[in-house]
C-alpha positions as MATLAB code, in Angstrom:
seq = 'ERRATTLSEELAQIGPEPVAAETEPSTDLRRLQTAADEARATRDRLADRRDELRDAWTAARRAAEAAETRTADARRERAVREARVAQLRADLPARRGASERMAEERAEMEAAAAAARDADARLADRARAAETARTERRRELLELERGRGGVAARLGELERRAQATAIEASRRDEALSALAREQQLALEGVPETGAEAPMEEIEALDDEALDLELRRVRRTLNQVGSVNPFAVEEHRELSGRLDEMTTQETDLREATASTQELIARLDAEITEQFDAAFRAIAEKFDVFCRLLFAGGSGSLQMADEADGDAPGGIEIVVRPPGKRLQRLAMLSGGERALTGVALLFAMLTVNPVPFCILDEVDAALDEANIGRFAEALRTLSESIDFVVITHNRATIEVADTIYGVTMTDAAVSRVLSLRLADVPLEVSA';
ca = [
      -0.110    0.095    0.013;
       2.759    2.221    0.805;
       4.380    1.482   -2.523;
       1.300    2.531   -4.637;
       0.662    5.933   -2.148;
       4.770    6.459   -3.468;
       4.009    5.872   -7.178;
       0.871    7.947   -7.359;
       3.039   10.952   -5.761;
       5.607    9.917   -8.383;
       2.912   10.278  -11.251;
       1.700   13.551   -9.846;
       5.166   15.219   -9.874;
       5.945   14.235  -13.509;
       2.776   16.309  -14.619;
       1.016   16.597  -18.244;
       3.370   15.460  -21.148;
       3.745   17.415  -24.567;
       1.509   16.344  -27.001;
       3.788   14.445  -29.119;
       4.111   12.092  -26.214;
       0.659   11.558  -25.803;
       0.426   10.027  -29.328;
       3.264    8.146  -28.501;
       3.918    7.221  -25.207;
       7.202    7.030  -23.629;
       9.258    4.147  -21.964;
       8.846    5.587  -18.334;
       5.509    5.848  -18.776;
       4.651    2.712  -19.509;
       7.145    1.007  -16.593;
       5.480    3.616  -14.268;
       1.847    2.428  -15.323;
       2.833   -1.217  -15.168;
       4.480   -0.495  -11.491;
       1.429    0.881  -10.358;
      -0.747   -1.942  -12.057;
       1.594   -4.125   -9.881;
       1.630   -2.221   -6.784;
      -2.316   -2.099   -7.426;
      -2.552   -6.119   -7.533;
      -0.094   -6.120   -4.718;
      -1.772   -3.845   -2.606;
      -5.227   -6.000   -3.371;
      -3.312   -9.210   -2.218;
      -1.910   -7.914    0.833;
      -5.268   -6.311    1.646;
      -7.111   -9.982    1.069;
      -4.194  -11.701    3.295;
      -4.703   -8.773    5.863;
      -8.035   -9.343    6.062;
      -7.610  -13.324    6.369;
      -4.881  -12.642    8.752;
      -7.662  -10.353   10.851;
      -9.975  -13.072   10.520;
      -7.324  -15.623   12.243;
      -6.540  -13.445   15.035;
     -10.354  -13.073   15.936;
     -10.734  -16.629   15.701;
      -7.707  -17.153   17.604;
      -8.572  -14.577   20.541;
     -11.955  -16.217   20.724;
     -10.516  -19.715   21.033;
      -8.423  -18.174   23.842;
     -11.165  -16.556   25.438;
     -12.953  -20.262   25.457;
      -9.770  -21.623   26.499;
      -9.617  -19.088   29.477;
     -13.396  -19.886   30.300;
     -12.786  -23.349   30.139;
      -9.740  -22.991   32.345;
     -11.525  -21.091   34.736;
     -14.375  -23.483   34.691;
     -11.852  -26.134   35.314;
     -10.253  -24.551   38.474;
     -13.238  -23.900   40.082;
     -14.282  -27.668   39.407;
     -11.155  -28.683   40.683;
     -11.202  -26.050   43.409;
     -14.617  -27.733   44.424;
     -13.479  -31.342   44.053;
     -10.755  -30.508   46.239;
     -12.948  -29.225   48.843;
     -15.179  -32.460   48.513;
     -12.500  -34.569   48.965;
     -11.257  -32.417   52.051;
     -14.581  -32.580   53.719;
     -14.868  -36.580   52.476;
     -11.113  -36.986   54.575;
     -12.671  -35.031   57.616;
     -15.802  -37.315   57.461;
     -13.740  -40.485   56.991;
     -13.273  -41.092   60.646;
     -17.186  -40.571   61.387;
     -18.047  -42.326   58.574;
     -15.810  -45.439   59.467;
     -17.443  -45.045   63.103;
     -21.049  -45.391   61.812;
     -19.702  -48.268   59.498;
     -18.537  -49.961   62.350;
     -21.694  -49.009   64.339;
     -23.927  -49.726   61.266;
     -22.330  -53.508   61.573;
     -22.753  -54.104   65.077;
     -26.190  -52.751   64.889;
     -26.800  -55.423   62.047;
     -24.977  -58.413   63.535;
     -27.471  -57.389   66.561;
     -30.409  -57.595   63.881;
     -29.206  -60.771   62.288;
     -28.872  -62.813   65.836;
     -32.359  -60.866   66.494;
     -34.300  -61.757   63.318;
     -32.012  -65.772   63.602;
     -33.915  -65.542   66.926;
     -37.190  -64.992   65.627;
     -36.987  -66.969   62.688;
     -36.627  -69.655   65.451;
     -39.528  -68.510   67.707;
     -41.303  -68.217   64.492;
     -40.392  -72.032   63.364;
     -41.562  -73.215   67.070;
     -44.701  -71.458   66.452;
     -45.145  -72.233   63.450;
     -44.812  -75.883   64.685;
     -46.739  -75.252   67.756;
     -49.977  -74.009   65.279;
     -49.456  -77.145   62.572;
     -49.668  -79.454   65.995;
     -52.600  -77.320   67.085;
     -53.892  -77.594   63.840;
     -53.762  -80.862   63.628;
     -54.949  -81.646   66.668;
     -57.844  -79.396   65.994;
     -58.446  -81.229   63.160;
     -58.436  -84.753   64.637;
     -60.720  -83.448   67.268;
     -62.998  -82.373   64.405;
     -62.733  -85.547   63.141;
     -63.484  -87.820   65.671;
     -66.617  -84.928   66.329;
     -67.391  -85.722   62.679;
     -67.456  -89.712   63.145;
     -69.149  -89.346   66.762;
     -72.191  -87.446   65.417;
     -72.426  -89.821   61.957;
     -72.322  -92.563   64.559;
     -74.690  -91.293   66.928;
     -76.938  -90.855   64.034;
     -76.288  -94.408   62.997;
     -76.630  -95.676   66.714;
     -79.964  -93.526   67.370;
     -81.467  -95.181   63.971;
     -80.436  -98.948   65.200;
     -81.651  -98.030   68.791;
     -84.902  -96.979   67.194;
     -84.815 -100.358   64.893;
     -83.920 -102.311   67.828;
     -86.530 -100.838   70.494;
     -89.374 -101.219   67.775;
     -88.103 -105.111   67.629;
     -88.070 -105.412   71.224;
     -91.372 -103.875   72.053;
     -92.712 -106.258   69.030;
     -90.766 -109.003   70.867;
     -92.073 -107.709   74.380;
     -95.652 -107.721   73.058;
     -95.009 -111.433   71.404;
     -93.678 -112.598   74.505;
     -96.421 -110.947   76.601;
     -99.052 -112.565   74.513;
     -97.027 -116.246   74.918;
     -96.593 -115.542   78.300;
    -100.361 -115.165   79.079;
    -101.167 -118.361   76.761;
     -98.675 -119.936   78.835;
    -100.150 -118.910   82.190;
    -103.799 -119.877   80.825;
    -102.489 -123.688   80.000;
    -100.684 -123.541   83.065;
    -104.170 -122.771   85.180;
    -106.088 -125.114   83.145;
    -103.498 -127.673   84.107;
    -103.714 -126.710   87.364;
    -107.343 -126.726   87.471;
    -107.373 -130.142   85.650;
    -104.740 -131.503   88.358;
    -106.873 -130.551   91.192;
    -109.586 -132.128   89.619;
    -107.937 -135.465   89.627;
    -108.211 -137.271   93.419;
    -105.289 -137.240   94.888;
    -103.856 -141.255   95.263;
    -101.314 -142.580   97.056;
     -98.153 -144.119   94.693;
     -97.560 -147.015   96.259;
    -100.888 -148.649   95.633;
    -103.119 -146.798   93.476;
    -104.114 -150.486   91.820;
    -105.280 -151.438   95.470;
    -107.743 -148.519   95.476;
    -109.069 -149.140   92.088;
    -109.722 -152.826   92.952;
    -111.789 -151.606   96.007;
    -114.277 -149.956   94.243;
    -116.902 -152.098   93.033;
    -118.444 -151.352   89.261;
    -120.678 -148.799   89.832;
    -118.227 -146.362   91.681;
    -115.617 -147.254   88.844;
    -117.663 -146.183   86.367;
    -118.612 -142.955   88.008;
    -115.050 -142.086   88.612;
    -114.404 -142.728   85.126;
    -117.193 -140.276   84.006;
    -115.774 -137.814   86.268;
    -112.217 -137.779   85.177;
    -113.333 -137.647   81.446;
    -115.232 -134.433   82.081;
    -112.073 -133.283   83.788;
    -110.472 -134.029   80.762;
    -112.979 -132.504   78.635;
    -112.843 -129.579   80.738;
    -109.014 -129.019   80.434;
    -109.289 -129.459   76.306;
    -106.819 -130.353   74.225;
    -103.119 -129.985   75.408;
    -100.161 -128.254   72.787;
     -97.377 -130.901   73.150;
     -94.829 -128.250   72.042;
     -95.563 -125.342   74.371;
     -92.593 -125.974   76.443;
     -90.333 -125.813   73.343;
     -91.771 -123.109   72.329;
     -91.653 -121.088   75.533;
     -87.925 -121.511   76.160;
     -87.016 -120.714   72.605;
     -89.349 -117.338   72.806;
     -87.414 -116.830   76.622;
     -84.278 -117.140   75.059;
     -85.267 -114.641   72.712;
     -86.506 -112.044   75.284;
     -83.461 -112.772   77.197;
     -81.217 -111.847   73.836;
     -83.114 -108.669   73.365;
     -83.112 -107.806   76.537;
     -78.993 -108.061   76.672;
     -79.019 -106.303   73.273;
     -81.321 -103.325   74.989;
     -79.254 -103.297   77.668;
     -75.737 -102.794   75.463;
     -77.594 -100.333   73.349;
     -78.762  -98.701   76.274;
     -75.200  -98.323   78.045;
     -73.815  -97.251   74.267;
     -76.210  -94.412   73.929;
     -75.579  -93.450   77.476;
     -71.370  -93.503   76.577;
     -72.362  -91.595   73.359;
     -74.467  -88.905   75.342;
     -71.916  -88.486   77.563;
     -69.692  -88.158   75.123;
     -71.437  -85.431   73.445;
     -72.152  -83.689   76.384;
     -68.455  -83.493   77.538;
     -67.570  -82.392   73.861;
     -70.491  -79.819   74.220;
     -68.732  -78.562   77.298;
     -65.393  -78.328   75.797;
     -66.647  -76.360   72.801;
     -68.954  -74.014   74.771;
     -65.588  -73.650   76.839;
     -63.397  -72.876   74.041;
     -65.822  -70.725   72.117;
     -66.271  -68.764   75.393;
     -62.599  -68.108   75.967;
     -62.334  -67.186   72.216;
     -65.120  -65.107   72.308;
     -63.971  -63.192   74.793;
     -60.483  -62.682   74.091;
     -61.930  -61.703   70.672;
     -64.076  -59.041   72.175;
     -61.324  -57.754   74.181;
     -59.076  -57.269   70.665;
     -62.423  -56.098   69.228;
     -62.548  -53.132   71.442;
     -58.751  -52.448   71.435;
     -58.646  -52.102   67.200;
     -62.434  -50.387   67.524;
     -60.423  -47.755   70.023;
     -57.422  -47.629   67.614;
     -59.136  -47.162   64.022;
     -62.042  -44.593   65.174;
     -59.505  -42.814   67.217;
     -61.499  -43.430   70.510;
     -64.961  -44.503   71.239;
     -65.137  -48.215   72.161;
     -66.595  -51.499   70.753;
     -68.460  -54.788   71.850;
     -69.566  -58.080   71.114;
     -72.361  -59.581   72.907;
     -74.419  -62.905   72.630;
     -78.184  -62.295   71.196;
     -81.111  -63.945   73.279;
     -82.765  -65.143   71.226;
     -82.493  -68.542   70.160;
     -84.540  -71.475   67.850;
     -84.981  -74.363   69.580;
     -81.550  -75.885   70.868;
     -79.357  -73.722   68.550;
     -77.985  -70.719   70.051;
     -78.243  -67.007   69.409;
     -76.224  -64.858   67.376;
     -73.584  -62.204   68.253;
     -74.629  -58.825   67.858;
     -72.033  -55.985   67.368;
     -72.185  -52.822   69.427;
     -69.952  -49.980   68.612;
     -69.801  -46.077   69.875;
     -67.870  -44.112   67.852;
     -65.973  -41.335   69.301;
     -68.763  -38.274   70.366;
     -71.782  -40.574   69.126;
     -74.024  -43.296   71.466;
     -73.790  -46.994   71.540;
     -75.054  -47.762   68.047;
     -75.746  -51.587   66.742;
     -74.159  -52.242   63.355;
     -77.331  -51.644   61.406;
     -77.419  -47.971   62.387;
     -73.692  -47.286   61.477;
     -72.651  -45.333   58.270;
     -70.871  -47.234   55.531;
     -67.604  -45.919   56.435;
     -68.254  -46.936   60.027;
     -69.181  -50.023   58.924;
     -65.844  -50.735   57.060;
     -64.273  -49.494   60.273;
     -65.770  -51.852   62.597;
     -65.688  -55.140   59.961;
     -61.841  -54.304   59.754;
     -61.753  -54.012   63.479;
     -63.610  -57.538   63.893;
     -61.063  -59.161   61.232;
     -58.170  -57.889   63.257;
     -59.192  -59.001   65.997;
     -59.939  -62.592   64.919;
     -56.248  -62.583   63.217;
     -54.725  -61.696   66.742;
     -56.456  -64.390   68.574;
     -56.208  -66.911   66.186;
     -53.179  -65.848   63.590;
     -52.719  -67.287   60.057;
     -50.176  -67.810   57.655;
     -51.464  -65.250   55.076;
     -54.929  -63.254   54.555;
     -55.946  -61.143   51.766;
     -58.020  -58.139   52.086;
     -59.420  -57.107   48.803;
     -60.669  -53.439   48.932;
     -61.259  -53.336   52.659;
     -60.261  -49.474   52.535;
     -62.534  -48.345   49.437;
     -64.880  -46.607   51.997;
     -62.257  -44.850   54.307;
     -61.698  -41.177   54.157;
     -57.945  -40.078   54.346;
     -57.489  -40.169   58.609;
     -59.139  -43.432   58.707;
     -56.877  -44.743   55.933;
     -53.818  -43.791   58.234;
     -55.119  -45.390   61.047;
     -55.754  -48.482   58.926;
     -52.543  -48.761   57.613;
     -50.749  -48.044   60.925;
     -52.689  -51.323   62.262;
     -51.850  -53.341   59.211;
     -48.171  -52.809   59.383;
     -48.838  -54.016   63.022;
     -49.898  -57.066   62.173;
     -47.870  -57.381   59.151;
     -45.159  -58.618   61.727;
     -46.766  -61.905   62.230;
     -49.059  -62.235   58.887;
     -48.311  -61.982   55.722;
     -51.245  -59.705   54.300;
     -51.878  -59.884   50.042;
     -53.764  -56.263   50.015;
     -55.790  -55.189   46.768;
     -56.215  -51.613   46.879;
     -55.775  -48.111   44.946;
     -55.237  -45.899   47.868;
     -51.724  -44.236   48.350;
     -51.620  -44.261   51.693;
     -52.083  -48.392   52.072;
     -49.588  -48.709   49.389;
     -46.864  -46.416   51.064;
     -46.802  -49.360   53.908;
     -46.315  -52.506   51.558;
     -43.361  -53.906   51.593;
     -43.502  -55.003   47.591;
     -45.959  -53.494   45.332;
     -47.428  -55.709   42.301;
     -49.103  -53.914   39.505;
     -50.649  -55.191   36.006;
     -50.312  -53.024   33.016;
     -50.796  -53.377   29.281;
     -48.474  -53.290   26.430;
     -48.996  -51.882   22.911;
     -49.185  -55.612   21.892;
     -52.626  -55.677   24.394;
     -50.511  -58.183   26.400;
     -50.887  -57.632   30.317;
     -47.607  -57.725   32.344;
     -47.436  -57.647   35.839;
     -44.686  -55.505   37.501;
     -43.208  -55.715   41.012;
     -41.308  -53.245   42.992;
     -39.513  -54.100   46.090;
     -39.650  -50.847   48.613;
     -36.028  -52.243   50.571;
     -34.558  -52.238   47.307;
     -34.951  -48.669   45.960;
     -32.211  -46.123   47.336;
     -32.974  -43.287   49.870;
     -32.379  -40.606   47.351;
     -35.018  -41.844   45.071;
     -37.886  -42.810   47.543;
     -36.839  -39.511   48.832;
];
């Protein structure tokens, strides 16, 4: 650029030339013109190069600024990390102590869990033994009831046969008694004679007296009538049958008495066990009513009405907080649901089961009642495994494992499960 400026100044100093020179330029002018063109071309190239260098310098400056920014960020991040490392190093002793305490607590909890499992196994064995004994007692009771029905039918049949036999024996006895009376009368009509010399007395009679005695004996025989020669055998046979039937009747009456005694003993044991279970369930029912209703009370009562020998029913009486005693039919829907849950939990507490399935039992409960229901459910879950079907969030929050059913894009149902104990605390929070 400076060279182009110099050439321009030199051209200006030369000034205009004569007319002859215009028609025929001199060599110097052409040389200068060529040099000027070259200078202009050089100036353009230098301007382009200058622009390129300026763009490169600008890009380099921007890259340097970005590098400085990244360096500053890296320094800040390094400072933060160094501070974090220093903090972690400072917290390391405390964390080691906490880890050791957690290890000790874990060992204690594992020992407690092992003891609890042993106790649970022993309780399970006792429960199985009790269930086996109860099943055996129930089977014996059913067999006794079936035997009682068969014995009752057999006893009725034997009683009818005994009555018929007794009637027949009475008729035969009357017939034998009549025959015996007739025989006695006949014997009384026969004159008593000595066994030593009957022929002498007969030979001592004359013909007229002998004829009179003969007629008298014939009249006596006519009065006696015909005699059954098999009466003694029939009497002996009927007496044997009567003795056999009497023995069977005695055995049946003894069996009936022992069966009735066993039934009475079983009824007493069943009544005693029922009363004990009823009192225990009533006590726990009142406890769960106070827990679920946040106050009030509940009681179970035996109904006075009874149909024949059958016992009466059970009346449920509940007093919600701030209300008077009410029967189950007078409660609202939510109060009925709480009462049913309280009764169910009371029975499960008195007679625990391995697992229990609850299907939408909390559907009619509001938010406050759901919290108390979940608390009671969590307490019972320590000894009983619950499978709860629900849509309520408060009930789901106390669960250990959640199962859900969803439908994929292919219209196929899929079961999803989530164990809350495996979820990290940061995620669950």
